[in-house]
VEXNU-984519 format. One record per atom (N, C-alpha, C, CB): residue number from 1; residue in three letters; atom name; x, y, z. Coordinates in pm, 1 decimal, always signed. Glycine has a CB too. Layout:
N
i|aa|at|u|v|w
NUM|Ala|CA|X|Y|Z
...
This chain:
128
i|aa|at|u|v|w
1|Unk|N|+2375.9|-23054.2|-4564.5
1|Unk|CA|+2240.5|-23077.6|-4608.9
1|Unk|C|+2136.5|-23037.3|-4504.4
1|Unk|CB|+2223.7|-23222.0|-4644.6
2|Unk|N|+2147.6|-23077.2|-4377.7
2|Unk|CA|+2047.9|-23034.6|-4278.2
2|Unk|C|+2036.0|-22884.2|-4268.3
2|Unk|CB|+2082.5|-23090.7|-4142.8
3|Unk|N|+2147.7|-22811.0|-4285.9
3|Unk|CA|+2140.9|-22664.1|-4276.9
3|Unk|C|+2052.5|-22609.0|-4389.6
3|Unk|CB|+2284.3|-22601.4|-4284.2
4|Unk|N|+2065.8|-22662.4|-4512.3
4|Unk|CA|+1986.3|-22617.4|-4624.2
4|Unk|C|+1838.9|-22650.6|-4600.5
4|Unk|CB|+2036.3|-22681.1|-4754.6
5|Unk|N|+1813.3|-22766.0|-4548.3
5|Unk|CA|+1675.9|-22809.2|-4520.6
5|Unk|C|+1613.1|-22713.3|-4420.0
5|Unk|CB|+1672.6|-22956.0|-4466.6
6|Unk|N|+1686.7|-22676.2|-4315.1
6|Unk|CA|+1636.8|-22582.4|-4215.5
6|Unk|C|+1609.0|-22447.3|-4277.8
6|Unk|CB|+1736.0|-22568.0|-4101.1
7|Unk|N|+1697.0|-22401.5|-4367.9
7|Unk|CA|+1677.1|-22272.9|-4436.7
7|Unk|C|+1550.9|-22276.1|-4520.5
7|Unk|CB|+1798.2|-22239.0|-4525.4
8|Unk|N|+1529.0|-22386.0|-4592.3
8|Unk|CA|+1409.0|-22401.0|-4671.9
8|Unk|C|+1282.2|-22391.0|-4586.0
8|Unk|CB|+1412.3|-22533.8|-4745.5
9|Unk|N|+1283.7|-22463.5|-4472.5
9|Unk|CA|+1170.0|-22459.6|-4381.5
9|Unk|C|+1144.9|-22319.0|-4329.2
9|Unk|CB|+1192.4|-22554.8|-4265.4
10|Unk|N|+1250.1|-22247.8|-4297.5
10|Unk|CA|+1237.9|-22110.8|-4245.2
10|Unk|C|+1175.9|-22021.0|-4350.3
10|Unk|CB|+1375.7|-22055.1|-4201.9
11|Unk|N|+1223.5|-22029.3|-4476.1
11|Unk|CA|+1167.8|-21945.7|-4581.7
11|Unk|C|+1021.9|-21980.1|-4608.8
11|Unk|CB|+1249.3|-21960.6|-4709.3
12|Unk|N|+990.2|-22108.4|-4607.6
12|Unk|CA|+852.3|-22148.3|-4630.8
12|Unk|C|+761.6|-22105.1|-4518.5
12|Unk|CB|+843.3|-22296.7|-4648.9
13|Unk|N|+809.9|-22112.9|-4395.3
13|Unk|CA|+731.7|-22064.2|-4280.1
13|Unk|C|+705.4|-21914.5|-4291.7
13|Unk|CB|+805.4|-22094.5|-4147.6
14|Unk|N|+808.8|-21838.1|-4330.9
14|Unk|CA|+792.3|-21695.1|-4349.6
14|Unk|C|+691.9|-21666.4|-4459.7
14|Unk|CB|+925.6|-21629.8|-4381.5
15|Unk|N|+696.5|-21744.3|-4566.8
15|Unk|CA|+601.8|-21725.0|-4676.6
15|Unk|C|+459.6|-21753.4|-4629.9
15|Unk|CB|+637.9|-21815.5|-4796.0
16|Unk|N|+441.2|-21855.8|-4549.8
16|Unk|CA|+308.9|-21889.6|-4497.7
16|Unk|C|+258.0|-21777.9|-4408.7
16|Unk|CB|+312.5|-22022.4|-4420.2
17|Unk|N|+343.0|-21727.0|-4321.3
17|Unk|CA|+301.6|-21619.3|-4233.3
17|Unk|C|+266.5|-21493.7|-4313.9
17|Unk|CB|+412.0|-21588.5|-4131.5
18|Unk|N|+346.6|-21464.6|-4418.6
18|Unk|CA|+319.9|-21348.0|-4499.9
18|Unk|C|+186.9|-21363.6|-4575.2
18|Unk|CB|+435.2|-21324.7|-4598.1
19|Unk|N|+159.7|-21485.1|-4621.6
19|Unk|CA|+33.4|-21508.9|-4693.5
19|Unk|C|-84.5|-21485.2|-4599.0
19|Unk|CB|+28.6|-21654.3|-4751.6
20|Unk|N|-76.6|-21541.3|-4480.3
20|Unk|CA|-187.8|-21523.2|-4386.2
20|Unk|C|-198.9|-21382.0|-4336.9
20|Unk|CB|-172.8|-21615.2|-4269.1
21|Unk|N|-85.1|-21314.3|-4322.1
21|Unk|CA|-87.0|-21172.4|-4283.0
21|Unk|C|-155.5|-21092.3|-4394.3
21|Unk|CB|+59.3|-21118.3|-4256.3
22|Unk|N|-125.5|-21127.8|-4520.5
22|Unk|CA|-189.0|-21060.6|-4632.3
22|Unk|C|-339.0|-21082.9|-4631.9
22|Unk|CB|-129.6|-21108.3|-4763.0
23|Unk|N|-380.3|-21199.2|-4595.7
23|Unk|CA|-522.9|-21229.2|-4588.4
23|Unk|C|-590.2|-21145.6|-4479.7
23|Unk|CB|-545.0|-21378.9|-4561.8
24|Unk|N|-528.5|-21139.6|-4365.4
24|Unk|CA|-587.5|-21064.8|-4253.3
24|Unk|C|-587.9|-20917.2|-4281.0
24|Unk|CB|-512.3|-21092.4|-4124.2
25|Unk|N|-485.7|-20863.9|-4350.2
25|Unk|CA|-478.1|-20720.8|-4372.6
25|Unk|C|-578.1|-20674.0|-4475.1
25|Unk|CB|-340.4|-20682.5|-4415.2
26|Unk|N|-634.1|-20763.9|-4555.8
26|Unk|CA|-732.6|-20722.3|-4653.3
26|Unk|C|-865.1|-20687.5|-4585.0
26|Unk|CB|-753.2|-20832.0|-4757.7
27|Unk|N|-885.2|-20736.1|-4465.0
27|Unk|CA|-1008.8|-20709.3|-4392.4
27|Unk|C|-1128.7|-20781.7|-4451.5
27|Unk|CB|-1035.6|-20561.7|-4390.1
28|Unk|N|-1103.8|-20867.5|-4551.9
28|Unk|CA|-1215.7|-20935.7|-4616.4
28|Unk|C|-1212.7|-21086.7|-4596.2
28|Unk|CB|-1216.0|-20904.9|-4763.5
29|Unk|N|-1121.5|-21135.2|-4513.4
29|Unk|CA|-1110.4|-21278.7|-4494.0
29|Unk|C|-1240.3|-21339.7|-4444.2
29|Unk|CB|-999.2|-21309.2|-4397.4
30|Unk|N|-1312.5|-21270.9|-4354.6
30|Unk|CA|-1436.6|-21323.5|-4302.4
30|Unk|C|-1548.0|-21323.9|-4410.0
30|Unk|CB|-1480.1|-21241.5|-4180.6
31|Unk|N|-1535.0|-21233.5|-4505.8
31|Unk|CA|-1635.3|-21225.6|-4612.7
31|Unk|C|-1603.1|-21318.8|-4728.5
31|Unk|CB|-1646.4|-21083.0|-4663.8
32|Unk|N|-1494.6|-21392.3|-4715.3
32|Unk|CA|-1459.7|-21487.4|-4819.6
32|Unk|C|-1351.2|-21437.0|-4915.3
32|Unk|CB|-1582.1|-21522.2|-4897.3
33|Unk|N|-1306.1|-21311.9|-4900.2
33|Unk|CA|-1201.7|-21259.4|-4987.2
33|Unk|C|-1067.4|-21320.3|-4953.1
33|Unk|CB|-1194.5|-21107.9|-4976.9
34|Unk|N|-991.4|-21359.5|-5052.8
34|Unk|CA|-860.2|-21419.4|-5032.2
34|Unk|C|-763.3|-21356.8|-5132.5
34|Unk|CB|-865.4|-21575.5|-5048.0
35|Unk|N|-642.2|-21326.8|-5089.0
35|Unk|CA|-538.9|-21274.0|-5176.5
35|Unk|C|-402.8|-21328.2|-5137.0
35|Unk|CB|-538.3|-21121.4|-5173.1
36|Unk|N|-317.3|-21344.1|-5234.7
36|Unk|CA|-177.5|-21381.2|-5207.2
36|Unk|C|-105.4|-21256.8|-5155.6
36|Unk|CB|-105.9|-21439.1|-5336.4
37|Unk|N|-16.1|-21275.5|-5060.2
37|Unk|CA|+69.0|-21166.5|-5017.3
37|Unk|C|+162.6|-21134.1|-5133.9
37|Unk|CB|+148.9|-21203.3|-4886.5
38|Unk|N|+194.2|-21006.2|-5155.7
38|Unk|CA|+280.8|-20966.7|-5265.5
38|Unk|C|+423.4|-21016.0|-5250.7
38|Unk|CB|+281.1|-20818.8|-5278.1
39|Unk|N|+463.5|-21042.5|-5126.4
39|Unk|CA|+593.7|-21101.4|-5102.6
39|Unk|C|+587.3|-21186.2|-4978.1
39|Unk|CB|+702.1|-20993.7|-5089.7
40|Unk|N|+677.5|-21286.1|-4973.0
40|Unk|CA|+686.4|-21372.7|-4857.3
40|Unk|C|+831.8|-21366.2|-4810.7
40|Unk|CB|+640.7|-21521.0|-4890.5
41|Unk|N|+857.6|-21276.3|-4715.4
41|Unk|CA|+995.9|-21252.6|-4676.4
41|Unk|C|+1073.5|-21195.9|-4793.1
41|Unk|CB|+1061.6|-21381.4|-4626.0
42|Unk|N|+1182.2|-21259.8|-4829.3
42|Unk|CA|+1261.7|-21208.7|-4943.5
42|Unk|C|+1207.6|-21251.3|-5079.4
42|Unk|CB|+1405.1|-21255.6|-4931.2
43|Unk|N|+1107.9|-21335.3|-5083.0
43|Unk|CA|+1057.2|-21390.9|-5206.7
43|Unk|C|+935.1|-21315.9|-5258.9
43|Unk|CB|+1023.4|-21535.6|-5187.0
44|Unk|N|+941.6|-21256.9|-5379.7
44|Unk|CA|+825.6|-21189.0|-5435.6
44|Unk|C|+723.9|-21288.4|-5493.2
44|Unk|CB|+869.7|-21090.9|-5543.7
45|Unk|N|+598.4|-21248.7|-5496.2
45|Unk|CA|+495.9|-21329.2|-5562.1
45|Unk|C|+525.8|-21332.3|-5710.6
45|Unk|CB|+353.1|-21273.2|-5535.0
46|Unk|N|+537.9|-21451.7|-5768.4
46|Unk|CA|+571.7|-21463.4|-5910.2
46|Unk|C|+454.2|-21511.9|-5994.0
46|Unk|CB|+688.9|-21557.4|-5927.9
47|Unk|N|+358.4|-21580.9|-5932.8
47|Unk|CA|+242.2|-21628.8|-6006.2
47|Unk|C|+141.1|-21680.4|-5907.0
47|Unk|CB|+280.6|-21738.5|-6108.2
48|Unk|N|+22.2|-21702.8|-5958.6
48|Unk|CA|-78.1|-21770.7|-5877.3
48|Unk|C|-165.5|-21854.9|-5968.3
48|Unk|CB|-163.7|-21669.1|-5796.5
49|Unk|N|-225.4|-21958.5|-5911.0
49|Unk|CA|-307.9|-22052.1|-5987.7
49|Unk|C|-431.2|-22086.4|-5906.5
49|Unk|CB|-228.5|-22180.9|-6024.5
50|Unk|N|-534.2|-22126.6|-5976.8
50|Unk|CA|-656.6|-22177.0|-5912.3
50|Unk|C|-666.2|-22325.5|-5937.1
50|Unk|CB|-784.2|-22104.0|-5965.4
51|Unk|N|-709.0|-22397.4|-5830.5
51|Unk|CA|-714.0|-22542.6|-5838.4
51|Unk|C|-854.3|-22587.4|-5798.7
51|Unk|CB|-605.4|-22608.5|-5746.9
52|Unk|N|-910.1|-22679.8|-5878.8
52|Unk|CA|-1043.0|-22738.3|-5850.6
52|Unk|C|-1019.6|-22862.3|-5768.2
52|Unk|CB|-1123.4|-22772.2|-5983.2
53|Unk|N|-1056.4|-22854.7|-5639.9
53|Unk|CA|-1039.1|-22968.6|-5551.4
53|Unk|C|-904.4|-22968.0|-5483.9
53|Unk|CB|-1056.9|-23096.4|-5627.1
54|Unk|N|-870.0|-23074.3|-5412.7
54|Unk|CA|-744.5|-23082.2|-5337.3
54|Unk|C|-622.4|-23057.4|-5429.0
54|Unk|CB|-732.5|-23221.0|-5268.6
55|Unk|N|-527.2|-22977.8|-5381.7
55|Unk|CA|-408.8|-22944.3|-5463.6
55|Unk|C|-331.8|-23064.8|-5514.8
55|Unk|CB|-315.7|-22858.6|-5384.3
56|Unk|N|-328.4|-23174.4|-5438.4
56|Unk|CA|-250.7|-23291.0|-5483.9
56|Unk|C|-309.0|-23353.2|-5609.5
56|Unk|CB|-243.9|-23396.0|-5374.2
57|Unk|N|-434.8|-23318.8|-5643.8
57|Unk|CA|-496.9|-23371.8|-5766.6
57|Unk|C|-456.0|-23289.3|-5889.6
57|Unk|CB|-651.4|-23372.8|-5752.6
58|Unk|N|-399.6|-23173.7|-5870.2
58|Unk|CA|-346.5|-23086.8|-5975.0
58|Unk|C|-447.5|-23054.6|-6084.8
58|Unk|CB|-225.8|-23150.5|-6036.3
59|Unk|N|-570.9|-23024.1|-6046.2
59|Unk|CA|-675.4|-22987.2|-6142.1
59|Unk|C|-675.4|-22834.4|-6156.9
59|Unk|CB|-817.0|-23040.0|-6095.5
60|Unk|N|-571.9|-22780.1|-6224.7
60|Unk|CA|-555.4|-22635.7|-6239.1
60|Unk|C|-661.1|-22583.9|-6337.0
60|Unk|CB|-410.9|-22600.1|-6288.4
61|Unk|N|-713.4|-22466.6|-6308.3
61|Unk|CA|-820.8|-22409.4|-6390.1
61|Unk|C|-764.9|-22304.5|-6486.2
61|Unk|CB|-930.2|-22346.9|-6300.4
62|Unk|N|-810.6|-22312.1|-6611.9
62|Unk|CA|-779.3|-22209.3|-6709.1
62|Unk|C|-874.0|-22092.0|-6685.3
62|Unk|CB|-790.9|-22263.5|-6855.3
63|Unk|N|-833.6|-21969.5|-6716.9
63|Unk|CA|-924.8|-21856.2|-6698.7
63|Unk|C|-1049.3|-21869.5|-6785.0
63|Unk|CB|-853.6|-21725.5|-6731.0
64|Unk|N|-1162.5|-21816.4|-6734.6
64|Unk|CA|-1286.3|-21815.6|-6811.9
64|Unk|C|-1288.0|-21700.4|-6911.1
64|Unk|CB|-1407.1|-21806.5|-6719.2
65|Unk|N|-1212.5|-21595.6|-6878.4
65|Unk|CA|-1212.7|-21476.5|-6963.0
65|Unk|C|-1077.7|-21409.5|-6955.8
65|Unk|CB|-1323.8|-21378.6|-6921.3
66|Unk|N|-1030.2|-21363.2|-7069.2
66|Unk|CA|-905.1|-21285.8|-7073.1
66|Unk|C|-931.7|-21156.0|-7148.9
66|Unk|CB|-788.4|-21367.8|-7140.9
67|Unk|N|-909.3|-21045.7|-7083.5
67|Unk|CA|-928.7|-20911.8|-7144.5
67|Unk|C|-793.1|-20852.6|-7171.1
67|Unk|CB|-1013.3|-20816.5|-7052.2
68|Unk|N|-767.5|-20814.5|-7297.3
68|Unk|CA|-639.9|-20757.8|-7333.4
68|Unk|C|-644.9|-20605.3|-7330.3
68|Unk|CB|-597.8|-20806.9|-7470.6
69|Unk|N|-528.8|-20546.8|-7308.4
69|Unk|CA|-514.3|-20399.5|-7311.0
69|Unk|C|-375.3|-20369.1|-7366.9
69|Unk|CB|-533.8|-20334.8|-7165.4
70|Unk|N|-345.1|-20241.7|-7385.2
70|Unk|CA|-215.8|-20200.9|-7440.4
70|Unk|C|-102.3|-20249.1|-7351.4
70|Unk|CB|-209.3|-20048.3|-7456.5
71|Unk|N|-124.8|-20250.9|-7219.1
71|Unk|CA|-16.9|-20287.9|-7126.0
71|Unk|C|-6.1|-20435.4|-7095.1
71|Unk|CB|-34.9|-20215.6|-6999.4
72|Unk|N|-102.4|-20518.6|-7138.7
72|Unk|CA|-96.4|-20658.6|-7109.4
72|Unk|C|-237.0|-20720.4|-7112.7
72|Unk|CB|-30.2|-20680.8|-6974.2
73|Unk|N|-271.8|-20795.9|-7009.8
73|Unk|CA|-402.6|-20862.2|-7006.5
73|Unk|C|-443.7|-20894.8|-6862.8
73|Unk|CB|-399.8|-20990.8|-7091.3
74|Unk|N|-573.3|-20917.4|-6846.6
74|Unk|CA|-630.0|-20957.6|-6718.4
74|Unk|C|-702.1|-21088.7|-6736.5
74|Unk|CB|-725.4|-20849.7|-6662.3
75|Unk|N|-672.1|-21184.2|-6651.1
75|Unk|CA|-739.7|-21312.1|-6649.4
75|Unk|C|-845.8|-21308.9|-6540.8
75|Unk|CB|-639.8|-21428.3|-6626.8
76|Unk|N|-962.2|-21366.6|-6573.0
76|Unk|CA|-1072.1|-21376.2|-6476.5
76|Unk|C|-1124.4|-21519.0|-6474.3
76|Unk|CB|-1186.5|-21276.3|-6511.4
77|Unk|N|-1155.5|-21561.9|-6353.1
77|Unk|CA|-1212.8|-21694.6|-6332.6
77|Unk|C|-1345.6|-21678.9|-6259.6
77|Unk|CB|-1115.1|-21786.9|-6252.4
78|Unk|N|-1448.5|-21747.9|-6308.0
78|Unk|CA|-1579.1|-21750.6|-6240.7
78|Unk|C|-1590.2|-21888.3|-6177.2
78|Unk|CB|-1700.3|-21721.7|-6341.6
79|Unk|N|-1625.3|-21892.1|-6049.3
79|Unk|CA|-1629.0|-22016.8|-5975.7
79|Unk|C|-1771.3|-22052.7|-5935.0
79|Unk|CB|-1539.9|-22007.9|-5853.3
80|Unk|N|-1819.7|-22166.2|-5985.1
80|Unk|CA|-1952.5|-22215.8|-5947.4
80|Unk|C|-1939.8|-22289.0|-5814.5
80|Unk|CB|-2012.6|-22310.1|-6058.1
81|Unk|N|-2051.2|-22312.4|-5748.3
81|Unk|CA|-2049.5|-22394.1|-5624.7
81|Unk|C|-1984.2|-22527.1|-5657.4
81|Unk|CB|-2195.3|-22416.1|-5566.6
82|Unk|N|-1908.5|-22576.1|-5560.5
82|Unk|CA|-1826.6|-22695.3|-5586.5
82|Unk|C|-1803.8|-22769.6|-5453.5
82|Unk|CB|-1688.7|-22655.8|-5653.5
83|Unk|N|-1853.9|-22890.0|-5439.7
83|Unk|CA|-1836.8|-22966.4|-5318.3
83|Unk|C|-1689.0|-23001.0|-5289.4
83|Unk|CB|-1918.6|-23092.8|-5327.3
84|Unk|N|-1609.5|-23006.0|-5396.4
84|Unk|CA|-1467.5|-23038.0|-5381.1
84|Unk|C|-1389.3|-22918.3|-5327.9
84|Unk|CB|-1408.6|-23083.8|-5514.9
85|Unk|N|-1443.1|-22798.7|-5346.7
85|Unk|CA|-1374.6|-22678.4|-5304.8
85|Unk|C|-1272.3|-22628.7|-5405.6
85|Unk|CB|-1308.1|-22702.3|-5174.5
86|Unk|N|-1229.3|-22504.4|-5387.2
86|Unk|CA|-1128.1|-22444.9|-5472.7
86|Unk|C|-1010.7|-22402.0|-5384.5
86|Unk|CB|-1186.1|-22323.8|-5553.5
87|Unk|N|-891.3|-22403.0|-5445.3
87|Unk|CA|-769.6|-22363.5|-5375.1
87|Unk|C|-695.7|-22260.1|-5456.1
87|Unk|CB|-679.5|-22484.6|-5347.8
88|Unk|N|-629.8|-22168.9|-5389.8
88|Unk|CA|-547.2|-22065.9|-5450.9
88|Unk|C|-402.2|-22102.6|-5423.6
88|Unk|CB|-582.1|-21922.8|-5395.7
89|Unk|N|-322.2|-22118.2|-5527.7
89|Unk|CA|-177.9|-22146.8|-5510.1
89|Unk|C|-102.3|-22016.1|-5531.6
89|Unk|CB|-126.8|-22259.7|-5610.9
90|Unk|N|-35.3|-21970.7|-5426.4
90|Unk|CA|+48.6|-21852.4|-5430.8
90|Unk|C|+192.1|-21899.0|-5454.1
90|Unk|CB|+36.0|-21767.7|-5299.0
91|Unk|N|+254.3|-21853.1|-5564.5
91|Unk|CA|+387.8|-21900.5|-5597.7
91|Unk|C|+489.5|-21792.2|-5572.5
91|Unk|CB|+394.7|-21946.7|-5742.6
92|Unk|N|+595.8|-21830.5|-5502.6
92|Unk|CA|+705.7|-21742.0|-5468.1
92|Unk|C|+834.6|-21807.3|-5517.8
92|Unk|CB|+710.9|-21714.2|-5313.3
93|Unk|N|+874.3|-21775.6|-5640.0
93|Unk|CA|+990.0|-21843.5|-5698.6
93|Unk|C|+957.9|-21989.2|-5717.3
93|Unk|CB|+1115.6|-21826.8|-5611.0
94|Unk|N|+1042.0|-22075.8|-5662.1
94|Unk|CA|+1022.7|-22220.6|-5676.5
94|Unk|C|+938.3|-22279.5|-5562.3
94|Unk|CB|+1158.6|-22290.9|-5681.8
95|Unk|N|+887.0|-22191.6|-5474.7
95|Unk|CA|+807.6|-22238.3|-5361.9
95|Unk|C|+664.6|-22189.7|-5378.5
95|Unk|CB|+867.4|-22189.4|-5227.5
96|Unk|N|+573.0|-22262.0|-5315.4
96|Unk|CA|+431.0|-22221.5|-5323.0
96|Unk|C|+359.0|-22255.4|-5195.3
96|Unk|CB|+360.7|-22289.1|-5441.4
97|Unk|N|+245.5|-22188.2|-5177.3
97|Unk|CA|+155.9|-22211.8|-5065.4
97|Unk|C|+15.4|-22223.7|-5118.6
97|Unk|CB|+165.9|-22099.5|-4959.9
98|Unk|N|-57.3|-22324.3|-5077.9
98|Unk|CA|-195.3|-22346.1|-5119.0
98|Unk|C|-290.7|-22299.8|-5011.2
98|Unk|CB|-219.5|-22493.1|-5151.4
99|Unk|N|-386.5|-22217.0|-5049.6
99|Unk|CA|-486.0|-22163.6|-4955.6
99|Unk|C|-625.7|-22209.5|-4999.1
99|Unk|CB|-478.5|-22006.6|-4948.8
100|Unk|N|-700.1|-22264.1|-4908.2
100|Unk|CA|-836.2|-22308.5|-4937.3
100|Unk|C|-925.2|-22185.0|-4944.5
100|Unk|CB|-888.1|-22410.0|-4829.0
101|Unk|N|-1000.3|-22172.8|-5053.5
101|Unk|CA|-1092.2|-22061.0|-5070.5
101|Unk|C|-1222.2|-22090.8|-4997.1
101|Unk|CB|-1119.0|-22033.6|-5220.4
102|Unk|N|-1280.7|-21987.4|-4946.3
102|Unk|CA|-1412.1|-21999.6|-4881.2
102|Unk|C|-1512.2|-22046.7|-4985.6
102|Unk|CB|-1457.9|-21863.1|-4816.7
103|Unk|N|-1613.7|-22118.9|-4941.7
103|Unk|CA|-1719.6|-22163.6|-5032.1
103|Unk|C|-1800.6|-22049.8|-5090.4
103|Unk|CB|-1811.1|-22257.3|-4960.6
104|Unk|N|-1785.6|-21928.9|-5036.0
104|Unk|CA|-1859.4|-21812.4|-5087.4
104|Unk|C|-1787.8|-21740.9|-5199.0
104|Unk|CB|-1885.8|-21715.4|-4976.7
105|Unk|N|-1661.5|-21775.4|-5224.6
105|Unk|CA|-1584.9|-21708.3|-5332.2
105|Unk|C|-1642.0|-21747.0|-5468.5
105|Unk|CB|-1433.0|-21745.9|-5324.6
106|Unk|N|-1665.0|-21647.8|-5552.4
106|Unk|CA|-1724.1|-21671.9|-5684.0
106|Unk|C|-1641.5|-21619.0|-5799.5
106|Unk|CB|-1859.1|-21611.0|-5689.8
107|Unk|N|-1538.0|-21539.3|-5771.9
107|Unk|CA|-1459.3|-21480.3|-5882.0
107|Unk|C|-1318.4|-21453.3|-5837.4
107|Unk|CB|-1523.4|-21350.6|-5932.6
108|Unk|N|-1223.6|-21474.2|-5929.9
108|Unk|CA|-1084.1|-21439.3|-5907.7
108|Unk|C|-1032.2|-21367.0|-6031.1
108|Unk|CB|-998.3|-21565.6|-5876.5
109|Unk|N|-933.1|-21278.1|-6011.1
109|Unk|CA|-874.4|-21209.4|-6123.0
109|Unk|C|-729.7|-21171.7|-6095.9
109|Unk|CB|-954.8|-21087.1|-6156.3
110|Unk|N|-653.4|-21155.0|-6203.6
110|Unk|CA|-512.6|-21115.9|-6194.0
110|Unk|C|-473.9|-21042.4|-6320.7
110|Unk|CB|-420.4|-21239.6|-6171.4
111|Unk|N|-385.5|-20938.9|-6304.1
111|Unk|CA|-336.1|-20862.5|-6416.1
111|Unk|C|-194.0|-20905.0|-6450.0
111|Unk|CB|-342.0|-20713.2|-6386.0
112|Unk|N|-164.1|-20910.8|-6578.6
112|Unk|CA|-31.5|-20948.8|-6627.1
112|Unk|C|+16.6|-20847.1|-6729.6
112|Unk|CB|-33.6|-21091.0|-6688.5
113|Unk|N|+149.8|-20830.7|-6740.4
113|Unk|CA|+202.7|-20742.5|-6843.5
113|Unk|C|+216.6|-20819.4|-6975.1
113|Unk|CB|+339.1|-20682.9|-6800.1
114|Unk|N|+274.8|-20758.3|-7076.5
114|Unk|CA|+285.8|-20819.9|-7208.6
114|Unk|C|+370.0|-20947.9|-7210.1
114|Unk|CB|+344.5|-20720.9|-7305.0
115|Unk|N|+458.1|-20960.5|-7110.2
115|Unk|CA|+543.7|-21081.3|-7103.6
115|Unk|C|+482.7|-21188.1|-7015.5
115|Unk|CB|+683.1|-21046.0|-7051.2
116|Unk|N|+358.5|-21171.9|-6976.3
116|Unk|CA|+285.0|-21267.8|-6890.0
116|Unk|C|+339.6|-21269.0|-6748.3
116|Unk|CB|+292.4|-21409.7|-6948.5
117|Unk|N|+402.3|-21161.5|-6706.1
117|Unk|CA|+447.9|-21148.5|-6566.6
117|Unk|C|+337.8|-21074.3|-6488.7
117|Unk|CB|+587.7|-21071.0|-6557.5
118|Unk|N|+311.3|-21120.0|-6368.2
118|Unk|CA|+213.4|-21052.9|-6283.5
118|Unk|C|+244.7|-20905.4|-6267.5
118|Unk|CB|+207.5|-21119.1|-6147.8
119|Unk|N|+143.0|-20820.0|-6277.7
119|Unk|CA|+161.5|-20678.8|-6256.7
119|Unk|C|+155.9|-20651.7|-6107.3
119|Unk|CB|+55.3|-20596.4|-6333.2
120|Unk|N|+261.1|-20593.3|-6054.7
120|Unk|CA|+270.3|-20562.9|-5912.3
120|Unk|C|+256.3|-20412.1|-5891.6
120|Unk|CB|+404.5|-20614.5|-5853.2
121|Unk|N|+132.2|-20367.2|-5891.2
121|Unk|CA|+106.5|-20222.8|-5876.2
121|Unk|C|+36.6|-20194.0|-5743.8
121|Unk|CB|+20.7|-20170.0|-5993.8
122|Unk|N|+58.7|-20284.3|-5648.1
122|Unk|CA|-4.7|-20267.8|-5517.9
122|Unk|C|-140.5|-20337.7|-5509.7
122|Unk|CB|-21.1|-20120.8|-5487.2
123|Unk|N|-189.4|-20382.8|-5622.3
123|Unk|CA|-315.8|-20458.8|-5624.6
123|Unk|C|-282.3|-20604.5|-5639.1
123|Unk|CB|-410.1|-20412.0|-5740.3
124|Unk|N|-325.2|-20682.2|-5544.4
124|Unk|CA|-293.4|-20823.8|-5547.8
124|Unk|C|-387.5|-20899.5|-5637.9
124|Unk|CB|-297.4|-20881.8|-5409.3
125|Unk|N|-339.9|-21013.4|-5695.1
125|Unk|CA|-437.4|-21104.6|-5755.7
125|Unk|C|-533.8|-21141.2|-5642.7
125|Unk|CB|-367.8|-21234.9|-5820.7
126|Unk|N|-662.4|-21136.3|-5670.0
126|Unk|CA|-758.5|-21149.9|-5560.6
126|Unk|C|-877.4|-21239.6|-5600.3
126|Unk|CB|-809.1|-21011.1|-5517.7
127|Unk|N|-931.5|-21302.5|-5499.0
127|Unk|CA|-1053.8|-21383.3|-5515.1
127|Unk|C|-1158.4|-21327.5|-5417.6
127|Unk|CB|-1026.0|-21538.8|-5488.0
128|Unk|N|-1280.2|-21312.4|-5469.6
128|Unk|CA|-1389.3|-21262.5|-5387.2
128|Unk|C|-1512.8|-21351.3|-5397.8
128|Unk|CB|-1424.0|-21120.1|-5427.0
């Protein structure tokens, strides 16, 4: 059991480092831009969610707009000023990392295919 626990911590730590590396590589972290890393070590990004307020309150936000296309759909969220703050949950299989969004972020979007799987075409789900 302790060996498995250590492996879990190692994978989670790698995922956290990859997320933050993804943030820094966008060059927009100082301007309030936030994105999930497309992969965290061996774990690919499988989904992401927006949360109104602290993640432990589980106030997940539904998209404000969904635009459909032949290949799938794009979800968009518009974020008003909020004293509670917003959080981005990056999901990697059964694991996740929550990132606090800057108070200047006003919009997030993500593309999905027809099966509701995130489209991984080199463009990350992003918040600006």
